[in-house]
N, C-alpha and C positions, 0 to 999 in steps of 0.2 A: 503494498499500500505506498503511494506517494503523499508525502505529509507537506502541506501547503507552508512552506517557509517565511512567507510574508504577512501571514496573518489573514483575517478575513477581509474579502475583497466585496467593493458595494455591487450591488447588483445592477445591471447595463451599465458598468464602466467597464474596466479592465476585464473583467469576466465575458463581456459581450465581444470587445474587441478581438479577445484571444479566440474566439469561437472559429474553428475552421470552414472555411465556406463548403454548404453541402454544393454536392455535383447536379447538376441540371437533369431531370429525367424527362423522357421522351413519352407522349402520350400512351403507348404502348407497355412501357414499363411501370408506367402508374397503375396501369390495370391489373397488370402482373401483380403488383406490390400490394394490391388490397384485397387481392381473391382470397376469402378465408377457406379453411378448412372444414369440410362435412362433420355432420354429427358422426356417423359411421365412422369417418377416417379417423377420428378422435377415440372412438370407442375402440377402433382395432388398434392404434397406439397404448391404448391404457390411459391416456392422458384426461382422467377423470375431471381435473378441476378446469381444463379447457372446455370439454362438455357440459359442465354446471355452468360456465359463463357465458358459453353460447346459446343454452338455452334458456337461462335468464334473460341475457339481452335480445332473444328473439321474443320472448314473451311481455318483457316491456316496452320496445320500438315498435315491432311489428305485430304484437297483439296475438300471439300464439300461446294461446292456453288452453288448448284441445286435450283432450284426455291422454291420447298419443303422446303430446310433446312433454306433459307434466310427467308420465309413467319414464320417459327417458330422463327427466331430469333427477327421479326418485332412483332409479337403477345408476346413475352416475354416482349422486351424492353417496347412496348405499356401498358402492365400491372404492369410494375413498374415504371409508371409513364415518364420515359425519351422516350417523345414522337417526341424529335426532332432526334433521334438516331433512331427512328420508321421509319419516315419519310426518312432518309437520305437512308433507306433499300429499302422501295418502290420506292423512286426515281429510285436507282439501278436496280430494276426489271422492271421498267416502261420503261427504257432503252432497255432492251432486246426484240427481235424481236419476235411477236405473243404475246404478254404481256396480261393478263387480266385485261380489263378496272375496273373492278370494285376494282381493286388496287389504283383508283384515290377516291372511297367511304373510304378506308380503310384509306388513307392518309387524307381524310378530315376529321375523327373520331378523327386523331391525332393534327388536326389544333382547333379542338372543342376543344378537351384537354389543348389545349394552349389558349383559348380565342380569336383566331384569328379566328371569324365568317366569316366573307367575304371571307378568302382566303379558308376557308372550303367548302363555299357555291359554289364557283368558280370550286373548285376540283369535285365536286358530279356535276356539269353539264357539265363535261367532260366523265361523263358516261354515256352511251346511253341508256344501261339496265335499266328497272325500276324494282330494288329491293324490299323486305321489309325494308331490313337496310337504303338503300337510302331513303326511305320514312318517315322513322323514323327520320332520320338526319335531312332530309330537314322540318322537321314536326317542330323540336325544334330549327332548324337554322331560321325560320320565326318569332317563339319567341324572339330570342337574338336580331331578327335585325328589331323587330318591325314591318313586315312584315303582318299585319292583313288577307290581301286578300290571301296571299299563304299561312298562317295558316289554314284559313278554308277550303281551296284545299287540303293540306295534311291529314287534319283532317278525310275529308270524306273518304280517302283511307286507314283509319287504319281498321284492321280487329277484330275481339275475341279472335285472337291469344295472347297467356299468353306476348308473348313478346310486341305486338303493345298495349295491356291495362296496361302495366308496363310503357311504354312510355307515352302514355296518362293520367295515375297518377303522372308522374313524371313531366309533363308540369301544371296540376292542382295545383301542391305544388308550382311550381316555379312562377305562378299567384296568389298564396295564396288562392287558392280553396281548402282547409284542408277537409273540409267535403265532397267532390267529390273525392278527393285523396282517402282517407280511406275507403270510400265503397267499391272503386276498391281494394285495397291493402285487405280486410277482404274479398272480395269474391274469390277472388284467392287462399288465405289462407284455405278458408273453403274446396275449392276442393284440395288442395295441403299441408297437414299439416307438410310435410317435408322442405318446403321452409320458414325455419327457418327466414331468414333475412327481410323476409317482417314485422316481428315483430318489427325492429329496424324502418324501415318506418311507420309503425301505429305508435310505440311512439313519432316518429319525429312529425307526424301529430297532436297528441295529445300535444306534447309540445308547439308548435306552434299556438295551439287553448288556451294557457294557463290552460290546465289542468294537472298539472303536477305531483300530484299524481298518476293520470291515467297513464301516461307515465311511471312511475317508474314502475307501478305493470306490465305492458305490457314490459316493458324491461328487468325486473328480469328474465323472464323465457329463454331469450337468453343468458343473460349475465352467468347464470348458465350454460349453456352449450359451451357456449366462451367467459371465463371470460378476457382474453388479447386483447377482439375484441377494436381496438383504436375506432372506430367510436361508438359504445356500450358505454365504458367509458366514453367518452368525452360526451356522451350526458345525461348520468346519471350526471356527473358532473355537469353540464348544469341545469338540475333539480334542483340540491340541491341550485344551485346560485340561481336559482328565489326564494325556499322555503327559504334559511336560508342566506347565507352570502358567500362572495368569498373565504374566509378562509377552511370553510366546502368544496368547489368544489374544491379548489386545493389539499385539501387532499384524494379526491376521484380519481383524476388524477395519485397520487404518486405510485398507482398500476401498472402501466403502465411503471415505472422507473426499476421495480422488474421483468421482462419479460427479459428470458435469451436472450443474444445476441440484446439486445434492441438497445445499443449503446446510444446516446445522443439523445433519442426519443424527448425533448421537444424542441431541437434546429433544429432537421431535419423534423417535420411535421409543416407545415405552419398553420394547424388549430390549433392545441395543442398552438402554439407560438401566434398566434392573439387570443387565449381564457385566456391564463395565462395574457396577458394583461388586460383582461375586468376582471378577477379575484382579481387582486391587484391594482384594482381600475386607471388604466393608467398608471402604472409603465412601463418604456421603451415603450411609446407607440410612440415617432418620430423615433425610431430605428427600430419597428417592423411593424408598419402599413401603413407607404406609399407604402413600394414595394407590399404590399398585397391588394390595393385598386382595382386592376383588376382583382385579383385571386378570392377573399371572398369578396361577396357582401357587408357583414356587417363591412368591414375593413374601409371602407369610412364612413360610421355613425359614428362609434365609434371612428374614427380620428376627426370626425366633434363634438362629444360631449366632445373629450379631449381638440379640442382649446376654446370650450364655457366655460367648466369648469375652463380654465385659461385666460379668459378675451380675448382670442385672435379671436375677432370677424372677423376681415377680413380675416384672414385664413379659419375659418367657413365657413365664406358667400363664399369665393372662390371656396371650395368645393361641396356647396350645390346650387351655383347659375345656373348651367346648368344641374341640375338633375331633370329629369321630372318623378315625385313620381308616382310609380306603387303599392306601396302597403303602408298600413296605417302606419308603422314605418318611410319611406320617408315623408310622409305627415307632420307628426307631427314634425318631425325633422325638416323640412324646413319652418314651422310655427314658431317653435321656435326661430331659427336663425332671421327669420325677427323681429319677435317680441322685440327678445332683442336691436336688431340694431335700430329698431323704437324705442323704450323707450329711449334708451339713445341719438339718433339723434334728438328725438321729430319729426318722418317723419309718416306724415299720410300714406304715400304711403306705407310704409313698414307695418306699424300697420293694413290696410285695408288687404294685402295680407295675414296676419298672421293669422287675423279673418276667412277668407274666407277659407284659409286653415283646421283650426279648425273647423270650420264648417261643412265643407264637411266630416270629418272623423267622427266626434260626429253623425251627422245627417244620417249618412249608416246605412243602414238595417244590417250589418253584425257588426257592431262596437257601434252601439249607446246603448249594454247594456252592454259592457264590462267597465272593469276599465278606458283603455286608452280614450276609444270612450267618458266616461262620464267627465274624466279631460278636454277631448279637448273643449266641449261644455262649461264647467265652463272657460276655457281660453278665449273661443269665447265671452263671455259675460263678462268675466272680462274686456276684450280689449273696450267692448262697455257700460262699467263704467255700468252695470245691475246687482249691487250686490247680489239683491234678488233672482235673477235667478241663479247667481254664487252658492249660497249657498244652493240652492235645489240639484244641483249637486254634490258639496264637501261632503254636509251631509250625501248622499246616500251610499259615499265609505269612510267615515271616519274613518270606524273600520278598514279598511286595511293600514291607514297609521299614527297611535298615536303617533309614535314616528319620526316619517321623516321631517324633517328641512323646505323641500322646500313645502310639504304638508301644514303645520301648518303656514308657511309664510304667502301664499296664503289664508288659511281659518281666520286667523287672520286679516289682512287687508280687507279683502271681511265684516269680521263681522263687523268692526271698520266704514268701509264706509256705513252701513248699519246702524248704530247707536246702535249695542247689542256690547257695549265696556266691558260688565262683561266677557262674554265668548270670546271677543276679545283678552285681555289683558291675561285670561289664555292660548290662544293659543299660543300667541307669547312668553310668559314666558316659553313654552314647549323649542322652539329652543336652540340647544346645540352650533350652529355653532359658532365660535369668528367671523367670517370674516362677517358673517350675522348681528350679534348684533352691530357691529361696524361701519354698514352703516347707511345713515342719516334715510333712508325711514325706517326703523326699528325703531331707538330713537325715530323720531317724532310720527311714529303711536303709540309707546308705551306712549310715553310724554302724549299724548291726551287721550290715554287711562286712565291713571292713573288719569287726572286731572276731566275726565268725571265721574270718578268712585270716587271721592273725595279724593284723594292723590295727591293733589298737590305739597307736600313736597319731593315726589320722583322723581316727573319731574323736580322739580328745582336741585334736588341732579344730575340729570342725565346731566343738563345744567353744573352745577359745574365741572364735571366730564371732559367736553369736552376740545378740545384745540381750541383757538380761529382761526374762520376762518368764511367765507362766511355763512356756516353750520350751526354755532353756533348762526350767527345772526339771521338766519331764523326760529331758535327752540327758540329764545327769543323773537321774534314776536310772534309764535306759543302760548307760555306760557301766554304772554301780555294777548293776545285776548281770549283765551279761558279761562283762568282764570277768567276774566273780567265777560266773558258770563256766567259762573259756580257760579258767587256770591265768587269766591276766592280771593278777592280783595288785600289782604296782599301781595302774590304773583304776583299778578297782578302789582302792586305797584313798586315794586323792578325789575320787569323785564323791565317796561315803563321806571324806573330811568335810568336803565344802558342803553337802546335805546338813551332817550334824551340826555344821557352824550356823548354817542358816535355820536349823530348826533341830532343836536337843531331843529327838525322839529316840528312847531306847533303842531302836530297831536298825537306825543308822550306826549307834555305836557298834553294835553287835556287827554289823556287817563290817564296819572299819576296821575292828577286832579281828574278824576273821581273815579280811585281806594282808592285813598288816603280817600275821602270824603265817598266809600265805606266801607272801614275799620273803619272810626269814626262813622259811622252809625250802624254797628254791634257790636261795644262797647258798645254805646247806649242802642243797644237792647239786651244787656249781651248775644251776641253769640261769641264774641271774646275777646281775653285775652286784659287787659287794658293796659299790658307794649307794646303793640303793637303800641301803639300811639306815643309812645315815638319815636319810631324808624322811624314810617311815617313822623314825625314831621322834623328829621334828612335828610327824602329824600326828602322832600319838600323844604328845606332850600338850597339844592343843586341848586335849579332852581333861575332864576331872573326873573320870571314874578313877576308883580306886585299884582297879585292875591293870591300869597303865604302869604302874611303878613296877608290879610283878613281871610285866612282859619286858620291861626295858631291863631288869635284872638278869632274865636267864639269856639277852640278846647280848649282854655286856660279857657275861659269864662265857657263852661261847666264842665271843670276840677275843675273849684273854688267852684261851685255852688253843685258838687256832690263830693265832696271830696277826688276828685283824683289827686295825684301831677304828674304834668308833667313839667317838665324843658324845657325853650326854649332858654338858651344860649348854 
């Protein structure tokens, strides 16, 4: 963009003088210049805005307000996505005498586009004619309104026509029956090779089935013919997001910004705006997603995910509490919400609901052998504290999540809980997320792994680096008891000493005394450095228990007899 470096110019002065002289046109050129495209030409080019403009101008200046002209205006408005404008036109036509009652069905299609399904059904019922379009629309409305009886009734009315079969395939897709949907599309494609758009539908089904490479392969043939297809390019970007990352996916979408006259396509297209939020890991989620919740089904799910990632549990719960899950992703997300709330509030009710939701997905015939299905079964057994079973499922999919922090968290904790501390330590140390590494759950499990793997000094260092809090006291108690259990008496003695100073509980003295004697015993056996005795005596002297003097006398006598110099002052 060239900026005016001299500031604003007065109208009619320099601006006019600098205006280039227009070339003179002869009469024939003028006549050619003002020739307007016909309505059919605009419709053929899918220039619906041009068609709307043409029809409105003819109505205003030429007085063309006949039914046919109005129907074309409504048609163009509908295909341009301006459903409210189309409804206004149909309302005008319905007021005319002897109007076609099928206009109610056309109007119902507009309400369907606006996601106003009850209004759409009411309009359909105002039409007495039983047309194929009405049957197809009522079939889909029955699904949207969860009317299973009507759904089966209208299913029986569908014929073998291409339109009816495409309608059936679309409903299979909406109900997550992707294999059935793919079969119908492929059958129609076999008989109609020039129906290129069906390749996009097939690719979309394979995307939903997690066959991202296959989806890309099928999609490539369509995009080679229609490289500027928004739906096609968006689907390609989504496949790249699943296979690679958000940045790669966003790079694929940039192609659309180079389309001539595209305008601000990323702001004008709801689907692209939604997916950019996902590709950018939730950026602008609160601005973009809420208005799209009733338009794009995934918008609500992604908004819930955003709230979960930002610890806004109440907001996530409010969005999901009234959701009646229909597809695996909805079951999984509702289970995650209940699991997180249940773990934070220690609510058995929430945890039980989460466990049941995970089991429903993981145990279903369609999901049991998928990665999400196995993750669900692992989560189910995790909540039941059956960690050996958790590991069976996590090991089967580990190769897909070697650097995934969430997976390594669950895998590491499950290994530790099952007693495989060496592998647990390896899994936990792979986690890079600093927020995760600061959580007490992570610190405590890693400390336990260090202790069980003979590295008590690393566990002690983690305690030293913690700020004083209730969690640091819990960690100190874990170190004291686990080190005692594993024979790391020196660090156990130090931990019990700190606990005793903070709270003169007799149990802490008993633990400290036992650990001190354990250090002495290991020095006698030659398994511990003799210098540690001096520090242990210092720790014992901080106690007021009368047993201290007796223990010190025993150590002193042994030191004297064995030539070990120990100071007691």
